[in-house]
N, C-alpha and C positions, 0 to 999 in steps of 0.2 A: 516581411516574411520571416525575419530573424526572431521577432517577438512571438510569432505564432508557434514556432518550435519550442520556445521557452515556456509558453503557456501549457502546451501539451506535456512537457517534462514535469512541470509543477503538478498537473493533473495526475500523471502516473505516480509521482512521489506521494501525493495525498492518498491515492488508491493503495499504495504499498503500506502506508502507515495505518490506514483503516483495516487492511487485511491482517496486519500484525496485531492490532488491538482486538480484532475478532478472534484470532488464533489463540491469544492468551486469555480470552474470556472477559475482557473489559467492556465489550460492546455486545448487547443482547437486544433482540427485538422485543417490542411491547406485547405483541400478540402471543398468547400462550402456545398455540399450535406452531407458529413460526419459531418461537424460542425453543421448543422441544426438538423440532427438525434441525435447527441450527446447532444445538448442543450435541445431537447425535452425529451430525456431520463433522463438527469440530473435534469431538472425541475420537472419531474414526481416522481423521486426517490431520491430527494436531501437529505431528512432527514435520511433515512436508509443507504444511501451511506456514509454519513458523520460519522454516528455512527459506522457502520461496519468497515470503514477504520481506525478510531481512535482505535477501539478495536484490530484490526489486528496489528497496529503499536505498541500499548502498549504491547500486548502479545509477539510479536516478539522481541521487545527491551529487555524485561525481559529475554527471552530465549537466546538472543545473549550475554547479560551481564553474565548470569549464565554459559553459555557454555565457555566463555572466562575465567571466574574465575576458572572453572573446569580444563581448559587446563593449567592454571598457577600453579596449585598445584604441 
């Protein structure tokens, strides 16, 4: 059960990293229509996307480190 929580924490950490990369424009879809919709959404919500993704990454990184330290005891 301990490892299941750790797996979910890693999943949320990866989601936060992906969201941050999308927010700064490093990840773009290959489909032109999806790329246009994504760029429109990103431009309209760039500020809160970046802040939210950084918060998610920071919180999940702390959770992962604490969880690993707890497992090492």
